[in-house]
N, C-alpha and C positions, 0 to 999 in steps of 0.2 A: 475133611477138606477133599474136594473132588480130585480124582486122579488126573483129570484132564484140565485142571485149572492152569491158566497161563501164568507166567512169571509176572509178579507185580510188586511195586514198592509203595510203602505208605508209612506215615507217622502214626504210631499207636501207643496205647498204654499196655504194657506187657506184664502179665502176672505169671509167676511161678508158684505152685502150691504142691506140697508133698506131705506124706505121712511120716511123722517122726518115729523112728524105731521099727520101721516096717520089716527090715531084715530079721531083727530079733523075733518079731511076731511069727514070721514065716518059719524060722528055725524051731520055734516052740510048737506051733500048731498051724499047718498049712491051711486047714479048713477055716480057722479063725482069721488068718491073713486074707483069704479070698473074700470072706464076709466083710471085713473092714474095707478092703479095696473097692468092692462093689458098692458099699454104702457111701464111700467117698465120691465115686464117680456119679452116683445117682444124685447126691447133694449138689455137685458141681453143675450137672445138667439143669437142675431146677433153678438154681440161683443165677447162673450165668445167663440163662435165657431171659430172666426177669430184668437184667441190667444190660440187655442188648449186646452181650459179648459173644465171642466165638471160641470154642475149645479147639485150638489148632492141633493139639497133639496130646495123647496120653502116653506115658512112658513108665510102665511098672507101677511104682508107688506114687507117681506124681503126674502133674499136668501143666501144659503151657496154654495160657488163655490170652486172647487179645481183645481190647476194647477200643472204640473210637474216642472215648472220653475218659480222662484220668479220674474225674469225679465218680463215674459209674464203676470204674475198676475198684476204687477204694470202698465205695458203699457195698459193692458185691463182696469184697474181702471181709468186711465187718459182718455181713450176713452169713457168709460161709463159716467164719470162725465161731460166731455165737451159736449157729445151728449145730456145728460139729461138737461143741461142748455140751449144749443143752440136750440134744437128741441122741447122739450116737457115741459120744465120748471119744471121737477120733482125734488123736493129737496131730494137728496140722501146723505147718509153718508156711507163711506167705510173704513173698517179696514182689514189689511193683516198681517199674521204671517206665519212663516215656522216652521213646527213641525211634529211629528209622528201622524198619524191618523189610525184608524181602520174602515174599511167599511164592512158592511154586509147588509142583505136584509132590515133591519129596520132603517138604517141611518149611520151617520158618527160620530165617537167618538174619544176622546183623549184630553189630556191636551192642545194640540195645538189649538183645536177648541174653548176651553174656553178662551184662551188668545186672539185669533182673535176676538171673540165676545166682550170681554171687551174693546179692542182697538177700535173696530167699535163704541161702545157706547160713546166714548170720542169725536168723530168727530163732527164738525159743518157741517151744510148743505153745500154740494159742496166740502168737503174736503176728502183727502185720507191720512190715517194715517198708519204707518208701525212700526213693532217691530224692535229691533236692529238686529235680525237675518235676516230679509228681507233687512234692510239697508246694512248689510255686503255683501249680495249676489249681490246687484245692485250698489254698491258704485262707480264703475268705468264706469258705462254705460253712453255714451255720451248724450243720450236723456232724462236722468232722473236726476233731481236736487232735493235735499231734504234739510230740515232744522230741526235740533234737537229741540224738545219741552221740553225735560227734562226727569227725571225719575219719575215713578208713581208706587204706590202700587195698584195692581188690586185685586178685590174681588176674593177669592179662588185661587189666584196665589201666590206661596210661596215666590218668590224673586222679588224685584223691576224690572220693565221693562222700558228700555229706549225707548221712543217713538219719531218717526220722522214724519214730514209732507212732502208730495210731493209738490214741489214748481213749479208751472206752471201758465202761464197767464190765462189759461182757467178754473182753479179751485181755491177754497178757500184755503188760507194758514193761519191757526190760529196763533196768537201771542203766544210766550212762556208762559206757565202757563194757557192758555185759553182752557178750556175743556167744553164739553156739560153738561148742568145742570143735565141731566138724567144719567150721567156716574156713574158707580160703581168703580170709581178710585179716589185716592187722590194723589195729587202731592207731591213729595219729594221736599221741598223748597230748592232753591239754591240762592246764593248771591255772588256778587263780592264786596269785601271790597277794594275800590280804595285807593292808597297811599294818605295820607292826605297832603294838601298843607301847606307849612310853610309861615307864613305872617311875614316878617321882622325878625330881630334878627340874620341874617346870618346863619353860619353853625350850631350854637346851636339849632335854631328852626328847621333847616332841619333834623338833625339827630333825634331830639325829635319827630317830626311829623312822620317820617319814622318808628321809633320804636313803637309809639303809635298805628298806624294802624296794624303793625305786631302783637303786643300783643293782639289786639282785635281779629284778625284772629285766633291766638292760643287759645284764650278763647272760641271762637265759635266752633272750631274744636272738633268734638266728641259729639256735641249736637244731640240727636236722631232726625232724620228727616230733618236735615239741611246739605246741601252740600256747601262747600266753595271753590270757584275758587282760584287757587294759586296766590301768590303775584307777581310772575314774569310775568304771563299773564296779570294781572291787570295793572302792570307797563307799559307793552308794549302797551296795548290798550289805556291807559291814554295818552301816548305820541302822539297818533293819534288825540286827541282832538275831540272825537266823542260825539254825544248826548246820553243821557241815553237810548233812544229807539234803536239807532244803536248799542250801547254796548250790550243791551239785546239780539239782534238778532245775533251779532257776537259771543258772549260767551254762548248763550243759557241759560241766567239767567233771573229770574223773577224780581230780585231786585238788586239794588246797594246801597252800603253805601259810602257816600263821606263826607269829612269834611276838616276843616282847623285848624291850631294850631298857636297860637302866644305865645312865651315864652320870658319873660323878668326877668332875675335873678331867684328868687324862685317862681315867679308867672306864671301861665299858663291860657290861654283862649282857649277853644275848642268849635268849632261849628260843628255840625254833622247833617246829614239828611239821611233818608231812602227813596229811590225813586222806584216807580213801573215802570219797563221798558216797560210794555205793552203800556202805554200812556204818560209816563214821569211825572206822577203826584207824588207829595210829600206825603208820608204816615205819616211822622212826622219829626220834626226838634227840636233840643235842643242846648242850649248854657251852657257852664260851665265856671265859674271863680273860680279857685282853686289855692292852693299853691302846690308846687312840691311834698311835702310829702303826698299829697292826690291823686296823679295821679292814683293809683290803684283803688280808688273808681270810678273815672271817667271811666276808662276802663271797669269796671264791670257793671256800670250803662248803658253804651252804649250797651254792649253785652246783658244785660237783656232786654233793649228796643227792640233790634233786635228780640230776641226770642218772646217777647210779641207781637210786631208789626206784625210778620209773623204768629201769632196764631199757634205756634208749640205745639205738644203734649209733653210738657216738664214734666219730672218726678217731682211730687209734692215734694218729699223729697229733690230733688236736688235744688229746689228753695231756700231753706234755706242756701245753700252754694254758695259762689261767683263763677261766671264763670271764672273770672280772679283772681287767687290767688296772694297774696303778696309774691313775691319770695325772698325778702330780707328786713331787717329793716333798712339798710344803704342806704340813699337817694343818696349819692355820688357814692356808688358802683353801684346802679341802673343807674345813669347818665352815668358812664363809660360803663356799659353793653349796653345801648342804642346806644352809639357811636360805640361800637364794632359791634353791630348788623347792624348798618347802613353801615359800611365798609364791613362786611361780605357779605351783599346783593349785593355789587358791583361786586363780583366774578372775581377779577383779582389779580395777585400775590402781587402787591403793597398794595392794600386794605386788602388782607389777612394778610399781615405782620402787618399792623396797627391794625387790629382787634385783633390779638394775644396780642400785647402790651397792648391794652385797657382792654381786658378781664382778663389778668394776673393782671392788676392793680385793677380790681373789686374784684378778689379773694384775693388779699392782704388785702383789706378792710373788706371783708366778706368771709372767707374760706369755709363757708357752703352754698354759693350761687350756687345751683345745676344747674340752667339754664345757668349761665355764664360758668360753667365748661363744660357743655354739648356742648355749642357753641364753646368753646375753642378746644374741641376734634375735632369738624368738621373742624375748621380752620387748625389745624395741618395735618389732613388727606388730605385736599385740597392742602396745601403747599407741601406735599410729592408727590402727584399725578402730580402736574404741574412742579416739578423739582426745586422748590425754595430751598427745604431742601433735604438732602439725604433721600431716601424713607424709609429705615429701621429706621433711627432716628426719622423721622416724625411719623411713624406709632406706634412706641413704645410710644411716648408721647400721641398720639391720643388715644391709648388703655388705658393708665393710666388714662387720664382725663375722658373718657367715663365710665370706671369702677368706678372711684371715684364719679362721678355725680350720678350714680345709688345707690351707697352706702349711699350718703348723702340724696337722695330722690328717693326711688324705684318707685315712681309714675311719674317720668319724662319720658313721652313717647318718646320724641325726643332723649333722651339719649339711650334708648333701640334701636331705629332706627339707631343711630350712631354706636352702638356696632354691629348691624346686618350688616351694610355696611362694617365695618372693618373685621368682621369674614368672610364675603363673598368674597370681592375683595382682601383682603390682606392675611388673614390666610387660605382661601379656606376651611373653616370649615362649611360644608353644614348643619349638624345637629344643630350646634350652631347658625347658621344664622336663621334657622327655629324657634328655641326657642326664640330668641330675637324678631323676627318679630311677633310671637304669643303674646308675652308680650306687645309689642307696640300696637297691635290691641286690646288686652283686655283692655288697658287703653284708648281706644277710638280714636286712631290716624287714621285719614282719609285723609292724604295728598297725593298729586300726587307722591312725592318721595317715600313714603311708598309703594304705589301700584306698582310703577315701580320696586323697588327692589324685592318686593314680586313676581311679575310676572316673572322677570328675573331669580330669584332663582328657581322657578318651572321649567323653561326651562332648567336650568343647571342640575337639577336632572332627566331630561328626561320626564317632563310633560308639554310641551309647550301649549297643548290645555287647560290645567287647568290655565295656566298663562295668556291666552288671555283676559279673563274678567278683570283681575287685571290691565293689561296695558291699556285696553279700559277705565277703570275707571280713570287711571292716566291721559290719554289724555282728558277725559271729565273735569277733574279738572284743567288741564293745557293745554288748546287747542292750545296755540300759542308757545309752547315749542318744538323746532325742535328736541332736544335731547330725549324728551319723545316720540314723534311720531317715531323717529328713533328706539327706543327700541321696540315699538309696531310692526314696520315693521320687525324687526329681528324675532319676534315670528311667524309672518305669514310665514317668510322664513322657519323656523324650522318645521312648520306644512305643508310645501310644497305648500302653496298658493302664488305663485310667482306673479300672476296678482295683488293681493291685496298689496303685498309688493311693487311692482313697482309703483302703484298708490300713496302709501304713500311717497315714495322717491321723486316722482314728486311734491307732496304737500310740502315737506320740501324745495325743491329747489325754489318753488314759494315764500315761506315764507322768505327764506334766501339763495339767490343764491351763497353765499360764503361758505356755509356749505359743506365742501369737501367730507366728508364721504358718503353723499347721492349720489354723482356721482359714487363713487366706487361701492356701492352696487346696485345702479340702473343698472349699467353695468352688474353686476353679474346676476341680475334678468333677464335682456334681454338675456344673454347667456343661462340661464336655460329655457327660452321660445323659444329658437332656433333663436333669432334675433341677430346673431353674428356680422354682419357688424355694426349695430347700437351700439352694446355693445363696439366694439373696439373704435369707435369715442368718446363715453362717457368716456372710460378709458383713452384715450389720454387727454381729457379735465381735468380729475382728476389729472393726472400726471403733467399737466401744472400748476394746482392750487397748488400742493405740492411744485413745483418750486425747486426741488433738483434732480440731476441726479441719485442718488443712492437710493432715497426713492419713495414710492408710486407706486411700480412696480408689486405688487402681482397680482392684478386682470388684469392688463395690460398683464402680462405674459400669464395668462390663456386665455384671449381674443385672443391673437396671436396664441396660441396653438390650440384653437378650430377652427380657420380659416386655420390651416395648415401652418402658418407662423413660422416654427420651428427655422429658423435662428434668427428671431427677438425675439422669446421666449427665446432662449439660451442666447442671448445678455442680456436680462433682468435678467435672473438668474445669469449670471456672475457678473453683477453689484450689485446684492443683496449680493452675497458672498464677493464681494469687500467691501461692507459696513460693513459686519460682522467682517472682518479682521481689518478694521480701526476704527470701533465703535462697540465693542463687547457688545451690549445691548440686553436685553431680547426682545425688540420690533423687532429687526432684526431676532432673533430666531423664534418668532411667525410668522413673514412674510414668512420665509423660510419653516416653517412647513406647512403653508397654501399652498404655491405654489408647494412644492414637493408632497404634498397629491393630489393636483389637477392634477399634471402631471403623477400620478401613481407611483412615486418613494417612495413607502410606508416605506421601511426601513429607508431612510433618514428622512422622515416626522416624524416617531416615535422617532428617535434619537433627533431631534429638540424638539419634544413635551416633552420628558423626561427631557431634560435640562431646558426647561421652567418651568416645574413643580418643579424641584429641586430648582430653583431660587425663584419662586412664587412672583414676583412683581405684584402689583395690576394692572398695565397697561396691563399685559399679560392675565388676567382672561377672559375678553370679547373675545379676539382673540381666545383663546383656546376653548371657548364655541362654536364658529363657527365651528371649526373642529369636536367637539364632537357631535354637534346636527344638523348641516345643511345637508340636504340630498345630497347636491353637493358632499360631501366627503364620501358617503355611502360605496364605495368600500374599503376605509381604515378601516371601521368598521368591515369588515370581516377578518382582519388580526389578528393572535394570539396575537401579541404584543399590539394591541389596547385593547384587553380585559385585558391584564396584567396591562396596564396603568390605565384603569378604576378602577381596583381593588386597585392599589396603591393610587389612588385619592379618593377612597371610593364612587365611582359612578357606581358600578356594575349595569347592567341593570336587 
């Protein structure tokens, strides 16, 4: 770097690379150390130049390199590591981060430099580690594969950093949780609590085993330094019958808790073990023979063993309190609650109705059972959203029970989340939603659903960039949930990152080819990227999956319009209005608002939007958000009526 270079600031991909064990080589043989160092520097000069990088500084056994492109930085790192192993046997470790830097005649500065340095210090010889920001930039590159290692607290870095390793046959790939001993980083421990296996006893043991593992998850949620993978992802991965090592790699977790339950009358036997996913070794195992009225002690003991086994920094004062509180004194009420929880977890209309009946029975036995009332609220909201009950009736009941649960126990974090969901999707009460989310967070809630609602709410009020980390956290906690990935893709859409959204929709389709919505929005992303022919084929597939002549036409209409197929587009619109006449639902109004906005018929679009807002059914909220926040509809945003609508909704920009 020129000594006369003026001070300048820029966003860059920052790479740190150094020789592992250089000091020991120097102590053993200075001549060998100099040869290794010179070979290292020569290698860097050759490769960095090929990838349009700049060596900003050499410092003894290491180097600081900057690139304008994260992609080029990672490709350079792969070439450097493979050449170091193949040609010179130099043991290198490399870390890369994207951030703001300041350059002047004396060097390179900035928080990004510190983060890159800390990440580099975590790497094993032969490895390339990346920050989340780099991963975001290269996620869809066909030549680069990565694996997430987890979240880490880095020295002098304010917030935790998600770290990824480049996965390539030519370089080292650390196991989750495996970091270099000299690192100034501490892992945020993560764990997957697998659904416990029921041994004998039929349905009684099944629901009890299911509920027991869920309650342990609830008890561990909120423990400082511990990250819990969601139950739905654990259930999906368990069905694949994979080994602990495979589960660790697939879910990016360091540990799994697994167990079995046998229930016979009032007696229970619980066997549980904590497993290290790096090598499949058992950290500890325990068996419990107890009566049903002591089940809370078992849950709390298991949760405490997890905390102690993972050597978490647990608050000394908190140790005196149970992690799993006794929610009721009535054992039969708790029995009904666990049955209701089992049916609720099935997430289908029939099971939802069974859950309502069981939870109402639990409340008859113990009217003060706040957890049961909070769950009952969720069930009513679900039954209203899927059409089993009239929406307005269902949401009135859901609101009553959520409010009552909080009155009975203000510390029930899930009840505050339930209230936030109802305020957001049903009442469209943006400020009230924020207040309930803040309360749930203050109570330690760290679930995938919490982060998903939080991020979506931020997008609704016009802050999608702030919502991205929330949705990324939700996906980290629930990595196999297509609905959670779908919500993250929406925020990338709102931020104008259509390539990233497209990659996520393709990931969803790979996970679940029957998830229709991913096809619809994949097609819209293709349109926005100018790939109109591909978009039309995807929209035709979506319409075929909907399998109804008057439904699923919104984005198909826009795809025809962008290709100049105006007769086909007009036919689609005519069928949409035919649906509105025969089925005057809010869903039809939302679809017509979307399509008329996309066709430039702004007065019609605003008429439909105002009718949707006046009805305010929950099913409409997400659709309206697309019109309010997706740049595809930015021409509508310039209309005076749009600003009037935002004012009416309390969403003024």
